[in-house]
Phi, psi and omega in degrees: 000133181294153179289130179236185183301318179298316180299318183295316181295318181299315180295317179298315182294323183295330180254012168084014182267345185294342181289341180069021184280130176288156180263128178239156168267100185282146172303141182283148185216152174261024183302148177261117180239124180248135178241127178255117177113121184255032175270203185297323180289310185294316181294319181296319179294316183296314182292321179295315180299318181295327178285321180286321185232074186297337180272352179287153174271113182248122180240134177244129179252118181208123184289336185269136175284331179233129181261127177257125187279142170291316173304132180075000173293323179296327178296317178291323177298318184294335178249010184050050188268216186239150176274354181304316182293345183244024182244136187221145177259179181251020182301318182295324179295316180296323180294335178275000177098009176273128179278111180263119177260111175281085187200170176253136173283119186262332179202157176231133175251099182293339179284308180280348183059058179225155176236128175264134179235162180300144186100351175092355182284145175243129181251126176270148181222152166265327173222140180240131173249123177259120173230064192275359181067213186242155163232176185254149180281124179292141174062020178288331174238122182302124179095346180262083174279145187283354179275308189255325189300321181298340178284337177256322180236079188296144174271325182052032179261358165238112189291143180142236182302321179295324177296315178298319180297315180297319179296320179297318180296319178295322181294321185275346181292135181285152175298135186102358182280168181245123174261121182245128177244132174254123183252131185279167169295157174288155003271153174203167180297132174056079186309318181274357186305317180300324186282328171295313181298314180301318180300312186288329175289322176298323175297317177302314179297315183301323185263336185240327182225071196293347178268002181269165186214150172256131173239121178257120174256115191248141175275008183227167174258344179221157180208166181302134178062026186306313178299324181290319178295316183294324174301313181295320180296319179296322181285316192259325192230041184299333183256000188235357183215131175231135177244131175242125179283172179300319181283351177256032178065040181262349185281120180276126180248344185205146174227155171241103188288334180290320183261003181053049179247134175245131185246132170257191181296330188234002187208144169253126186244124180271123180253155168270323170225131181240125178248097183260116179260104187285161170303152192232170177208177176297151177309146190304324182298335178295318177295319179294333177275358177065037177247009176258151174255196185294343178283343186092357180247176190250114176287139183223159166274117190289348176292317185236357185061028174285140174298139174275358184251336182221138181287151172064018176237135177242147179231134182226163173082205187303331186288345189276159165267095186230016178304141014274002177289129185283166174275098186214163177296321178300313179300314184297319179300311181292320178298322177300318181288320179295317179297320178298314178298320179296317180295318178301319179292317180300315181293338176271004179082019181250158175278146172298153182246154179290148182221170170251131181244153179224155173221130171241129180235119176263144175224131177276135174256337168220172178297343183244357184234142179218160174231164183214164173223139180240133173236145177232134192226153174244145173239030189294335180248032176071008170225160183270135176217146179291143175271116183303134176085355179263153177077201179138178184260159166304151179290145171284159179051040184280154171300146183301330182299329179291316180296320178294319181297320180292326175296320176295319178298323179299318180291322176296316176302315183297316178299320182292315186286325177289325174297317181294323183276319188247349178088000000 
């Protein structure tokens, strides 16, 4: 397939050139910079800062020794595979001189500019970057308590143990069973993620348990890449996948975790496996740092990703209010690098500069076919806005070679972004 505008933007974004940031030799500093969160945003910010400011003290706080990525976790779920190919350590970051604390950040004091971590240690900072990802809203769904419900109705929206549990339940489900997925209203992490997961599980049922079915109960009437997914479902899974919109009685208001029942306004649905993705908010440490507003998310100045609520704190990734830029690994990775450049400029006595940002999101509709969406954004007035005429969707009714090519591109992108984040 010939190289087009979408391919060029995707490639540029994956290696970090889409931001248009000039390269400077920054004055060296012994500044103390603490990063909370070892996902795509936090690792990208920490590694970029260490390269820009090699004399600075860079500390990364992350409780997990091994990070399991949400990108490509649906691929593993769909084939009941292994998490090994999507698991990464922090060895490369430590080798670069970044101090990795395998601990949880328990509190932030914005006045004293300190972070308390498990084990009792206190870290002082000159600049703090929060990349805390998402947490779930308590009591958002009647009956879905965050303590016990995920053990019966896994969300698998934080990759790792929940992913393994969902795969085990699918493996043990008898042919002829019903898999029910509950999708929350926006905003949430990875807008097209639920529909990719449903597609790949439907493929598993079609090939391995042909009497089984996927039912999506959605809290929305529209979703990302909707025409592309619906085209794929009609072609590949007409007998194995059903989607119900919010106005078609798809909104789940109550669950019974013991009986695996999901209730809408007019129906109680018995599942054999239930995948309930709850409504979300910024990771808990963001609230403790007083950088969340009444929405539960973090308002930021898009030039530097500085919190608008607390000085000397920056927020990147899923936790931010950054619409129209989606909550995705691609976004977090690029935001981490832009934030790092902005901090280096601030510490050098310079103002942050406007940039162009991009996001490319691939979704698999079968194990061998994928579709994508590209967005291009400006932050020239300290907020993010879409650039008219830039980006776009994969074509509808495309030749199969395009879908296969996008699947290959997705794998190339994943290799690039994980190498960039984790080394």
